[in-house]
N, CA, C and O atoms as a GROMACS GRO file, in nm:
protein
  524
    1UNK      N    1   0.085  -0.116   0.000
    1UNK     CA    2   0.000   0.000   0.000
    1UNK      C    3   0.090   0.123   0.000
    1UNK      O    4   0.177   0.139   0.085
    2UNK      N    5   0.066   0.208  -0.099
    2UNK     CA    6   0.148   0.327  -0.114
    2UNK      C    7   0.060   0.446  -0.150
    2UNK      O    8  -0.031   0.435  -0.231
    3UNK      N    9   0.089   0.558  -0.088
    3UNK     CA   10   0.022   0.683  -0.122
    3UNK      C   11   0.127   0.776  -0.178
    3UNK      O   12   0.223   0.812  -0.110
    4UNK      N   13   0.110   0.816  -0.303
    4UNK     CA   14   0.203   0.907  -0.368
    4UNK      C   15   0.162   1.050  -0.336
    4UNK      O   16   0.047   1.090  -0.355
    5UNK      N   17   0.258   1.127  -0.286
    5UNK     CA   18   0.231   1.264  -0.243
    5UNK      C   19   0.300   1.365  -0.333
    5UNK      O   20   0.417   1.348  -0.369
    6UNK      N   21   0.228   1.469  -0.370
    6UNK     CA   22   0.285   1.585  -0.436
    6UNK      C   23   0.234   1.706  -0.357
    6UNK      O   24   0.150   1.690  -0.269
    7UNK      N   25   0.281   1.826  -0.387
    7UNK     CA   26   0.228   1.943  -0.316
    7UNK      C   27   0.079   1.966  -0.343
    7UNK      O   28   0.012   2.035  -0.265
    8UNK      N   29   0.026   1.909  -0.452
    8UNK     CA   30  -0.112   1.936  -0.490
    8UNK      C   31  -0.208   1.818  -0.479
    8UNK      O   32  -0.329   1.838  -0.482
    9UNK      N   33  -0.156   1.695  -0.467
    9UNK     CA   34  -0.248   1.582  -0.458
    9UNK      C   35  -0.184   1.462  -0.389
    9UNK      O   36  -0.063   1.455  -0.369
   10UNK      N   37  -0.271   1.368  -0.353
   10UNK     CA   38  -0.232   1.241  -0.294
   10UNK      C   39  -0.308   1.134  -0.371
   10UNK      O   40  -0.429   1.144  -0.390
   11UNK      N   41  -0.236   1.031  -0.415
   11UNK     CA   42  -0.298   0.924  -0.493
   11UNK      C   43  -0.254   0.790  -0.438
   11UNK      O   44  -0.139   0.771  -0.397
   12UNK      N   45  -0.347   0.697  -0.438
   12UNK     CA   46  -0.324   0.564  -0.384
   12UNK      C   47  -0.289   0.466  -0.496
   12UNK      O   48  -0.336   0.479  -0.609
   13UNK      N   49  -0.204   0.370  -0.464
   13UNK     CA   50  -0.176   0.262  -0.559
   13UNK      C   51  -0.278   0.150  -0.546
   13UNK      O   52  -0.284   0.062  -0.631
   14UNK      N   53  -0.358   0.153  -0.440
   14UNK     CA   54  -0.455   0.047  -0.413
   14UNK      C   55  -0.596   0.083  -0.457
   14UNK      O   56  -0.672  -0.006  -0.496
   15UNK      N   57  -0.634   0.210  -0.451
   15UNK     CA   58  -0.771   0.250  -0.480
   15UNK      C   59  -0.773   0.368  -0.577
   15UNK      O   60  -0.672   0.435  -0.595
   16UNK      N   61  -0.887   0.394  -0.640
   16UNK     CA   62  -0.896   0.507  -0.732
   16UNK      C   63  -0.926   0.640  -0.662
   16UNK      O   64  -0.937   0.743  -0.730
   17UNK      N   65  -0.938   0.641  -0.531
   17UNK     CA   66  -0.966   0.765  -0.460
   17UNK      C   67  -0.841   0.852  -0.453
   17UNK      O   68  -0.729   0.804  -0.468
   18UNK      N   69  -0.863   0.983  -0.429
   18UNK     CA   70  -0.750   1.075  -0.420
   18UNK      C   71  -0.785   1.190  -0.326
   18UNK      O   72  -0.900   1.205  -0.284
   19UNK      N   73  -0.685   1.268  -0.292
   19UNK     CA   74  -0.703   1.391  -0.216
   19UNK      C   75  -0.635   1.501  -0.297
   19UNK      O   76  -0.526   1.482  -0.351
   20UNK      N   77  -0.700   1.616  -0.305
   20UNK     CA   78  -0.642   1.728  -0.380
   20UNK      C   79  -0.643   1.854  -0.294
   20UNK      O   80  -0.731   1.876  -0.211
   21UNK      N   81  -0.542   1.936  -0.318
   21UNK     CA   82  -0.536   2.065  -0.252
   21UNK      C   83  -0.632   2.158  -0.324
   21UNK      O   84  -0.636   2.161  -0.447
   22UNK      N   85  -0.710   2.232  -0.248
   22UNK     CA   86  -0.808   2.323  -0.308
   22UNK      C   87  -0.769   2.466  -0.273
   22UNK      O   88  -0.771   2.504  -0.156
   23UNK      N   89  -0.734   2.543  -0.372
   23UNK     CA   90  -0.696   2.682  -0.349
   23UNK      C   91  -0.547   2.699  -0.328
   23UNK      O   92  -0.469   2.605  -0.346
   24UNK      N   93  -0.509   2.820  -0.291
   24UNK     CA   94  -0.368   2.854  -0.276
   24UNK      C   95  -0.310   2.809  -0.142
   24UNK      O   96  -0.189   2.791  -0.130
   25UNK      N   97  -0.394   2.792  -0.043
   25UNK     CA   98  -0.347   2.754   0.090
   25UNK      C   99  -0.303   2.607   0.089
   25UNK      O  100  -0.383   2.520   0.054
   26UNK      N  101  -0.178   2.578   0.126
   26UNK     CA  102  -0.130   2.439   0.125
   26UNK      C  103  -0.194   2.351   0.232
   26UNK      O  104  -0.171   2.230   0.235
   27UNK      N  105  -0.274   2.409   0.321
   27UNK     CA  106  -0.339   2.332   0.427
   27UNK      C  107  -0.488   2.311   0.404
   27UNK      O  108  -0.559   2.269   0.496
   28UNK      N  109  -0.538   2.339   0.284
   28UNK     CA  110  -0.680   2.318   0.254
   28UNK      C  111  -0.691   2.207   0.149
   28UNK      O  112  -0.651   2.224   0.034
   29UNK      N  113  -0.746   2.092   0.192
   29UNK     CA  114  -0.753   1.973   0.110
   29UNK      C  115  -0.894   1.918   0.106
   29UNK      O  116  -0.978   1.950   0.190
   30UNK      N  117  -0.917   1.832   0.006
   30UNK     CA  118  -1.046   1.768  -0.010
   30UNK      C  119  -1.024   1.623  -0.056
   30UNK      O  120  -0.943   1.597  -0.145
   31UNK      N  121  -1.097   1.531   0.005
   31UNK     CA  122  -1.093   1.390  -0.036
   31UNK      C  123  -1.197   1.366  -0.144
   31UNK      O  124  -1.307   1.421  -0.136
   32UNK      N  125  -1.165   1.286  -0.243
   32UNK     CA  126  -1.260   1.257  -0.349
   32UNK      C  127  -1.383   1.184  -0.295
   32UNK      O  128  -1.492   1.199  -0.350
   33UNK      N  129  -1.368   1.107  -0.190
   33UNK     CA  130  -1.480   1.031  -0.135
   33UNK      C  131  -1.552   1.105  -0.022
   33UNK      O  132  -1.650   1.054   0.033
   34UNK      N  133  -1.504   1.225   0.012
   34UNK     CA  134  -1.567   1.307   0.116
   34UNK      C  135  -1.564   1.453   0.071
   34UNK      O  136  -1.507   1.538   0.140
   35UNK      N  137  -1.625   1.483  -0.044
   35UNK     CA  138  -1.606   1.614  -0.106
   35UNK      C  139  -1.669   1.731  -0.031
   35UNK      O  140  -1.631   1.846  -0.056
   36UNK      N  141  -1.762   1.706   0.059
   36UNK     CA  142  -1.828   1.818   0.128
   36UNK      C  143  -1.746   1.872   0.246
   36UNK      O  144  -1.785   1.973   0.306
   37UNK      N  145  -1.635   1.808   0.279
   37UNK     CA  146  -1.554   1.853   0.392
   37UNK      C  147  -1.421   1.911   0.344
   37UNK      O  148  -1.359   1.862   0.250
   38UNK      N  149  -1.381   2.017   0.412
   38UNK     CA  150  -1.249   2.075   0.391
   38UNK      C  151  -1.159   2.022   0.502
   38UNK      O  152  -1.194   2.026   0.619
   39UNK      N  153  -1.043   1.972   0.463
   39UNK     CA  154  -0.952   1.908   0.557
   39UNK      C  155  -0.814   1.971   0.553
   39UNK      O  156  -0.780   2.041   0.458
   40UNK      N  157  -0.736   1.946   0.656
   40UNK     CA  158  -0.595   1.984   0.654
   40UNK      C  159  -0.519   1.878   0.576
   40UNK      O  160  -0.574   1.772   0.545
   41UNK      N  161  -0.394   1.906   0.544
   41UNK     CA  162  -0.312   1.807   0.472
   41UNK      C  163  -0.300   1.678   0.555
   41UNK      O  164  -0.308   1.568   0.500
   42UNK      N  165  -0.281   1.694   0.685
   42UNK     CA  166  -0.268   1.578   0.774
   42UNK      C  167  -0.397   1.495   0.775
   42UNK      O  168  -0.392   1.372   0.772
   43UNK      N  169  -0.511   1.561   0.780
   43UNK     CA  170  -0.639   1.491   0.778
   43UNK      C  171  -0.661   1.422   0.643
   43UNK      O  172  -0.711   1.309   0.638
   44UNK      N  173  -0.624   1.489   0.534
   44UNK     CA  174  -0.639   1.429   0.402
   44UNK      C  175  -0.553   1.303   0.390
   44UNK      O  176  -0.597   1.203   0.334
   45UNK      N  177  -0.433   1.308   0.444
   45UNK     CA  178  -0.346   1.190   0.441
   45UNK      C  179  -0.408   1.078   0.525
   45UNK      O  180  -0.405   0.962   0.484
   46UNK      N  181  -0.463   1.112   0.640
   46UNK     CA  182  -0.531   1.011   0.723
   46UNK      C  183  -0.650   0.952   0.647
   46UNK      O  184  -0.677   0.833   0.657
   47UNK      N  185  -0.722   1.035   0.570
   47UNK     CA  186  -0.834   0.987   0.489
   47UNK      C  187  -0.788   0.892   0.380
   47UNK      O  188  -0.856   0.793   0.350
   48UNK      N  189  -0.675   0.920   0.321
   48UNK     CA  190  -0.620   0.829   0.219
   48UNK      C  191  -0.575   0.697   0.283
   48UNK      O  192  -0.597   0.590   0.226
   49UNK      N  193  -0.513   0.705   0.401
   49UNK     CA  194  -0.475   0.584   0.472
   49UNK      C  195  -0.598   0.502   0.509
   49UNK      O  196  -0.599   0.380   0.496
   50UNK      N  197  -0.702   0.570   0.554
   50UNK     CA  198  -0.827   0.503   0.589
   50UNK      C  199  -0.884   0.429   0.468
   50UNK      O  200  -0.927   0.314   0.479
   51UNK      N  201  -0.885   0.495   0.354
   51UNK     CA  202  -0.934   0.434   0.230
   51UNK      C  203  -0.853   0.308   0.198
   51UNK      O  204  -0.911   0.204   0.166
   52UNK      N  205  -0.722   0.316   0.206
   52UNK     CA  206  -0.638   0.200   0.175
   52UNK      C  207  -0.660   0.086   0.276
   52UNK      O  208  -0.667  -0.030   0.237
   53UNK      N  209  -0.670   0.120   0.403
   53UNK     CA  210  -0.691   0.017   0.505
   53UNK      C  211  -0.826  -0.053   0.486
   53UNK      O  212  -0.834  -0.175   0.498
   54UNK      N  213  -0.930   0.024   0.458
   54UNK     CA  214  -1.062  -0.035   0.438
   54UNK      C  215  -1.070  -0.115   0.308
   54UNK      O  216  -1.161  -0.196   0.291
   55UNK      N  217  -0.977  -0.092   0.217
   55UNK     CA  218  -0.974  -0.164   0.090
   55UNK      C  219  -0.887  -0.289   0.095
   55UNK      O  220  -0.877  -0.361  -0.004
   56UNK      N  221  -0.824  -0.313   0.208
   56UNK     CA  222  -0.732  -0.425   0.221
   56UNK      C  223  -0.803  -0.546   0.281
   56UNK      O  224  -0.840  -0.543   0.399
   57UNK      N  225  -0.824  -0.652   0.205
   57UNK     CA  226  -0.894  -0.770   0.258
   57UNK      C  227  -0.818  -0.838   0.373
   57UNK      O  228  -0.880  -0.908   0.453
   58UNK      N  229  -0.689  -0.818   0.382
   58UNK     CA  230  -0.610  -0.879   0.489
   58UNK      C  231  -0.633  -0.808   0.624
   58UNK      O  232  -0.600  -0.862   0.729
   59UNK      N  233  -0.689  -0.688   0.620
   59UNK     CA  234  -0.712  -0.611   0.743
   59UNK      C  235  -0.830  -0.663   0.823
   59UNK      O  236  -0.847  -0.627   0.940
   60UNK      N  237  -0.912  -0.747   0.763
   60UNK     CA  238  -1.034  -0.796   0.830
   60UNK      C  239  -1.003  -0.862   0.964
   60UNK      O  240  -1.073  -0.839   1.062
   61UNK      N  241  -0.901  -0.943   0.969
   61UNK     CA  242  -0.868  -1.015   1.092
   61UNK      C  243  -0.747  -0.958   1.166
   61UNK      O  244  -0.700  -1.019   1.262
   62UNK      N  245  -0.699  -0.844   1.124
   62UNK     CA  246  -0.579  -0.784   1.182
   62UNK      C  247  -0.618  -0.678   1.285
   62UNK      O  248  -0.669  -0.572   1.249
   63UNK      N  249  -0.596  -0.706   1.413
   63UNK     CA  250  -0.636  -0.612   1.518
   63UNK      C  251  -0.556  -0.482   1.513
   63UNK      O  252  -0.607  -0.376   1.551
   64UNK      N  253  -0.432  -0.488   1.465
   64UNK     CA  254  -0.354  -0.363   1.448
   64UNK      C  255  -0.418  -0.275   1.342
   64UNK      O  256  -0.426  -0.153   1.357
   65UNK      N  257  -0.462  -0.337   1.233
   65UNK     CA  258  -0.528  -0.262   1.126
   65UNK      C  259  -0.658  -0.200   1.179
   65UNK      O  260  -0.692  -0.088   1.142
   66UNK      N  261  -0.730  -0.272   1.265
   66UNK     CA  262  -0.853  -0.218   1.322
   66UNK      C  263  -0.823  -0.091   1.401
   66UNK      O  264  -0.896   0.007   1.393
   67UNK      N  265  -0.714  -0.093   1.479
   67UNK     CA  266  -0.675   0.025   1.556
   67UNK      C  267  -0.637   0.140   1.464
   67UNK      O  268  -0.672   0.255   1.490
   68UNK      N  269  -0.565   0.110   1.358
   68UNK     CA  270  -0.527   0.214   1.261
   68UNK      C  271  -0.650   0.273   1.193
   68UNK      O  272  -0.658   0.394   1.172
   69UNK      N  273  -0.746   0.188   1.159
   69UNK     CA  274  -0.870   0.234   1.096
   69UNK      C  275  -0.942   0.330   1.189
   69UNK      O  276  -0.987   0.437   1.145
   70UNK      N  277  -0.954   0.295   1.316
   70UNK     CA  278  -1.019   0.382   1.415
   70UNK      C  279  -0.944   0.515   1.428
   70UNK      O  280  -1.006   0.621   1.433
   71UNK      N  281  -0.812   0.508   1.434
   71UNK     CA  282  -0.730   0.628   1.448
   71UNK      C  283  -0.746   0.721   1.328
   71UNK      O  284  -0.765   0.842   1.345
   72UNK      N  285  -0.737   0.665   1.208
   72UNK     CA  286  -0.750   0.746   1.086
   72UNK      C  287  -0.889   0.808   1.073
   72UNK      O  288  -0.903   0.924   1.036
   73UNK      N  289  -0.991   0.730   1.106
   73UNK     CA  290  -1.128   0.781   1.099
   73UNK      C  291  -1.146   0.897   1.197
   73UNK      O  292  -1.209   0.997   1.163
   74UNK      N  293  -1.093   0.883   1.318
   74UNK     CA  294  -1.102   0.991   1.416
   74UNK      C  295  -1.029   1.116   1.368
   74UNK      O  296  -1.076   1.228   1.390
   75UNK      N  297  -0.915   1.098   1.302
   75UNK     CA  298  -0.839   1.213   1.250
   75UNK      C  299  -0.918   1.289   1.144
   75UNK      O  300  -0.909   1.411   1.135
   76UNK      N  301  -0.995   1.216   1.064
   76UNK     CA  302  -1.076   1.278   0.959
   76UNK      C  303  -1.205   1.336   1.018
   76UNK      O  304  -1.265   1.428   0.961
   77UNK      N  305  -1.247   1.282   1.132
   77UNK     CA  306  -1.370   1.328   1.195
   77UNK      C  307  -1.493   1.257   1.144
   77UNK      O  308  -1.600   1.317   1.128
   78UNK      N  309  -1.478   1.128   1.118
   78UNK     CA  310  -1.587   1.048   1.064
   78UNK      C  311  -1.582   0.910   1.131
   78UNK      O  312  -1.474   0.862   1.166
   79UNK      N  313  -1.696   0.847   1.148
   79UNK     CA  314  -1.697   0.710   1.199
   79UNK      C  315  -1.645   0.618   1.089
   79UNK      O  316  -1.673   0.639   0.971
   80UNK      N  317  -1.569   0.517   1.128
   80UNK     CA  318  -1.512   0.428   1.025
   80UNK      C  319  -1.622   0.357   0.947
   80UNK      O  320  -1.604   0.325   0.830
   81UNK      N  321  -1.736   0.332   1.012
   81UNK     CA  322  -1.846   0.266   0.943
   81UNK      C  323  -1.905   0.355   0.834
   81UNK      O  324  -1.945   0.307   0.728
   82UNK      N  325  -1.912   0.486   0.861
   82UNK     CA  326  -1.960   0.579   0.758
   82UNK      C  327  -1.861   0.586   0.643
   82UNK      O  328  -1.901   0.589   0.526
   83UNK      N  329  -1.732   0.589   0.675
   83UNK     CA  330  -1.629   0.591   0.570
   83UNK      C  331  -1.640   0.466   0.484
   83UNK      O  332  -1.634   0.475   0.361
   84UNK      N  333  -1.655   0.350   0.546
   84UNK     CA  334  -1.667   0.224   0.471
   84UNK      C  335  -1.789   0.228   0.380
   84UNK      O  336  -1.783   0.186   0.264
   85UNK      N  337  -1.901   0.280   0.431
   85UNK     CA  338  -2.022   0.291   0.350
   85UNK      C  339  -2.004   0.384   0.232
   85UNK      O  340  -2.045   0.352   0.121
   86UNK      N  341  -1.943   0.500   0.255
   86UNK     CA  342  -1.920   0.596   0.147
   86UNK      C  343  -1.830   0.536   0.038
   86UNK      O  344  -1.856   0.549  -0.081
   87UNK      N  345  -1.723   0.471   0.082
   87UNK     CA  346  -1.630   0.411  -0.016
   87UNK      C  347  -1.697   0.298  -0.093
   87UNK      O  348  -1.672   0.281  -0.212
   88UNK      N  349  -1.782   0.221  -0.027
   88UNK     CA  350  -1.855   0.115  -0.095
   88UNK      C  351  -1.950   0.174  -0.200
   88UNK      O  352  -1.955   0.124  -0.312
   89UNK      N  353  -2.022   0.277  -0.164
   89UNK     CA  354  -2.114   0.341  -0.258
   89UNK      C  355  -2.038   0.395  -0.378
   89UNK      O  356  -2.084   0.381  -0.492
   90UNK      N  357  -1.923   0.458  -0.356
   90UNK     CA  358  -1.843   0.510  -0.468
   90UNK      C  359  -1.798   0.396  -0.560
   90UNK      O  360  -1.796   0.411  -0.682
   91UNK      N  361  -1.761   0.283  -0.501
   91UNK     CA  362  -1.720   0.168  -0.582
   91UNK      C  363  -1.837   0.121  -0.668
   91UNK      O  364  -1.819   0.095  -0.787
   92UNK      N  365  -1.955   0.109  -0.609
   92UNK     CA  366  -2.073   0.065  -0.684
   92UNK      C  367  -2.106   0.165  -0.794
   92UNK      O  368  -2.139   0.125  -0.906
   93UNK      N  369  -2.098   0.294  -0.765
   93UNK     CA  370  -2.124   0.396  -0.868
   93UNK      C  371  -2.026   0.384  -0.983
   93UNK      O  372  -2.063   0.400  -1.099
   94UNK      N  373  -1.900   0.356  -0.952
   94UNK     CA  374  -1.802   0.338  -1.059
   94UNK      C  375  -1.836   0.217  -1.145
   94UNK      O  376  -1.823   0.221  -1.267
   95UNK      N  377  -1.879   0.110  -1.081
   95UNK     CA  378  -1.911  -0.012  -1.154
   95UNK      C  379  -2.037   0.006  -1.239
   95UNK      O  380  -2.047  -0.053  -1.347
   96UNK      N  381  -2.132   0.084  -1.192
   96UNK     CA  382  -2.260   0.100  -1.260
   96UNK      C  383  -2.262   0.209  -1.366
   96UNK      O  384  -2.352   0.210  -1.450
   97UNK      N  385  -2.167   0.299  -1.366
   97UNK     CA  386  -2.178   0.409  -1.459
   97UNK      C  387  -2.044   0.457  -1.510
   97UNK      O  388  -1.941   0.393  -1.494
   98UNK      N  389  -2.051   0.571  -1.572
   98UNK     CA  390  -1.933   0.636  -1.627
   98UNK      C  391  -1.851   0.692  -1.511
   98UNK      O  392  -1.903   0.773  -1.434
   99UNK      N  393  -1.725   0.653  -1.496
   99UNK     CA  394  -1.645   0.700  -1.384
   99UNK      C  395  -1.627   0.851  -1.382
   99UNK      O  396  -1.599   0.908  -1.276
  100UNK      N  397  -1.641   0.917  -1.496
  100UNK     CA  398  -1.628   1.063  -1.501
  100UNK      C  399  -1.743   1.132  -1.428
  100UNK      O  400  -1.731   1.250  -1.392
  101UNK      N  401  -1.854   1.060  -1.407
  101UNK     CA  402  -1.969   1.121  -1.344
  101UNK      C  403  -1.975   1.098  -1.194
  101UNK      O  404  -2.061   1.156  -1.127
  102UNK      N  405  -1.889   1.015  -1.139
  102UNK     CA  406  -1.892   0.987  -0.996
  102UNK      C  407  -1.852   1.113  -0.920
  102UNK      O  408  -1.737   1.157  -0.924
  103UNK      N  409  -1.950   1.169  -0.850
  103UNK     CA  410  -1.930   1.290  -0.770
  103UNK      C  411  -1.868   1.403  -0.851
  103UNK      O  412  -1.803   1.492  -0.794
  104UNK      N  413  -1.886   1.401  -0.982
  104UNK     CA  414  -1.835   1.508  -1.066
  104UNK      C  415  -1.683   1.511  -1.079
  104UNK      O  416  -1.627   1.611  -1.123
  105UNK      N  417  -1.616   1.403  -1.040
  105UNK     CA  418  -1.470   1.400  -1.044
  105UNK      C  419  -1.421   1.284  -1.128
  105UNK      O  420  -1.482   1.177  -1.128
  106UNK      N  421  -1.312   1.303  -1.201
  106UNK     CA  422  -1.258   1.193  -1.280
  106UNK      C  423  -1.197   1.086  -1.191
  106UNK      O  424  -1.148   1.114  -1.082
  107UNK      N  425  -1.199   0.964  -1.239
  107UNK     CA  426  -1.133   0.855  -1.170
  107UNK      C  427  -0.984   0.867  -1.198
  107UNK      O  428  -0.945   0.866  -1.315
  108UNK      N  429  -0.899   0.878  -1.096
  108UNK     CA  430  -0.758   0.905  -1.120
  108UNK      C  431  -0.677   0.790  -1.177
  108UNK      O  432  -0.579   0.815  -1.247
  109UNK      N  433  -0.715   0.665  -1.151
  109UNK     CA  434  -0.631   0.554  -1.196
  109UNK      C  435  -0.712   0.460  -1.283
  109UNK      O  436  -0.799   0.388  -1.235
  110UNK      N  437  -0.683   0.462  -1.413
  110UNK     CA  438  -0.743   0.367  -1.505
  110UNK      C  439  -0.894   0.365  -1.509
  110UNK      O  440  -0.960   0.442  -1.439
  111UNK      N  441  -0.949   0.280  -1.588
  111UNK     CA  442  -1.094   0.265  -1.599
  111UNK      C  443  -1.134   0.139  -1.522
  111UNK      O  444  -1.077   0.032  -1.544
  112UNK      N  445  -1.233   0.149  -1.431
  112UNK     CA  446  -1.270   0.033  -1.352
  112UNK      C  447  -1.345  -0.071  -1.433
  112UNK      O  448  -1.393  -0.044  -1.543
  113UNK      N  449  -1.354  -0.191  -1.378
  113UNK     CA  450  -1.434  -0.296  -1.440
  113UNK      C  451  -1.580  -0.255  -1.436
  113UNK      O  452  -1.623  -0.183  -1.346
  114UNK      N  453  -1.654  -0.300  -1.531
  114UNK     CA  454  -1.796  -0.262  -1.538
  114UNK      C  455  -1.883  -0.366  -1.472
  114UNK      O  456  -1.841  -0.480  -1.452
  115UNK      N  457  -2.005  -0.327  -1.438
  115UNK     CA  458  -2.101  -0.421  -1.380
  115UNK      C  459  -2.128  -0.535  -1.478
  115UNK      O  460  -2.144  -0.650  -1.436
  116UNK      N  461  -2.133  -0.505  -1.608
  116UNK     CA  462  -2.154  -0.608  -1.709
  116UNK      C  463  -2.042  -0.712  -1.703
  116UNK      O  464  -2.068  -0.832  -1.709
  117UNK      N  465  -1.919  -0.665  -1.692
  117UNK     CA  466  -1.806  -0.756  -1.686
  117UNK      C  467  -1.815  -0.843  -1.562
  117UNK      O  468  -1.787  -0.963  -1.567
  118UNK      N  469  -1.853  -0.784  -1.448
  118UNK     CA  470  -1.858  -0.859  -1.323
  118UNK      C  471  -1.974  -0.958  -1.317
  118UNK      O  472  -1.958  -1.068  -1.265
  119UNK      N  473  -2.090  -0.919  -1.370
  119UNK     CA  474  -2.209  -0.998  -1.352
  119UNK      C  475  -2.262  -1.059  -1.482
  119UNK      O  476  -2.363  -1.129  -1.479
  120UNK      N  477  -2.196  -1.034  -1.593
  120UNK     CA  478  -2.232  -1.091  -1.724
  120UNK      C  479  -2.377  -1.064  -1.759
  120UNK      O  480  -2.444  -1.148  -1.819
  121UNK      N  481  -2.424  -0.947  -1.723
  121UNK     CA  482  -2.561  -0.909  -1.756
  121UNK      C  483  -2.562  -0.761  -1.791
  121UNK      O  484  -2.527  -0.678  -1.707
  122UNK      N  485  -2.604  -0.726  -1.913
  122UNK     CA  486  -2.594  -0.586  -1.956
  122UNK      C  487  -2.684  -0.491  -1.877
  122UNK      O  488  -2.657  -0.371  -1.873
  123UNK      N  489  -2.789  -0.540  -1.814
  123UNK     CA  490  -2.878  -0.454  -1.737
  123UNK      C  491  -2.853  -0.461  -1.587
  123UNK      O  492  -2.940  -0.426  -1.508
  124UNK      N  493  -2.734  -0.507  -1.547
  124UNK     CA  494  -2.703  -0.524  -1.405
  124UNK      C  495  -2.695  -0.387  -1.338
  124UNK      O  496  -2.611  -0.304  -1.375
  125UNK      N  497  -2.780  -0.364  -1.241
  125UNK     CA  498  -2.773  -0.242  -1.162
  125UNK      C  499  -2.799  -0.278  -1.016
  125UNK      O  500  -2.865  -0.377  -0.985
  126UNK      N  501  -2.745  -0.197  -0.928
  126UNK     CA  502  -2.766  -0.217  -0.786
  126UNK      C  503  -2.794  -0.082  -0.723
  126UNK      O  504  -2.746   0.020  -0.771
  127UNK      N  505  -2.870  -0.083  -0.619
  127UNK     CA  506  -2.897   0.038  -0.542
  127UNK      C  507  -2.853   0.009  -0.400
  127UNK      O  508  -2.886  -0.096  -0.345
  128UNK      N  509  -2.780   0.101  -0.340
  128UNK     CA  510  -2.731   0.083  -0.206
  128UNK      C  511  -2.790   0.193  -0.118
  128UNK      O  512  -2.780   0.311  -0.151
  129UNK      N  513  -2.850   0.154  -0.008
  129UNK     CA  514  -2.906   0.251   0.086
  129UNK      C  515  -2.845   0.222   0.222
  129UNK      O  516  -2.857   0.112   0.275
  130UNK      N  517  -2.780   0.322   0.279
  130UNK     CA  518  -2.723   0.307   0.413
  130UNK      C  519  -2.805   0.390   0.510
  130UNK      O  520  -2.846   0.501   0.480
  131UNK      N  521  -2.828   0.334   0.626
  131UNK     CA  522  -2.897   0.411   0.731
  131UNK      C  523  -3.038   0.370   0.752
  131UNK      O  524  -3.106   0.427   0.838
   0.00000   0.00000   0.00000
């Protein structure tokens, strides 16, 4: 798991999510999966770590990973369960539609697999409701 950092963005090697600096202030950041919140650089990095940890199937049984997930979620100011739900919904939206339309932001890494490819049915759609 690697997060590539530049002065203007953070990108994951594991997931298509990213964090970008918004405006001239180097401390004002936004996560692609949490666009309504303005974060500090440190919080944005914690959000990227949270995304990678929640995307790691090996973390399911790893108690250290659970502690890291809790820590990163607290740093971002979100419950880890809400973060997991948001990331899951974004994944489903990418699979069901054009990645350019997901939250109005381009998918930073490659084109994801389509629902048709995964389920071998051209009309495959899913709706996810949390709460």
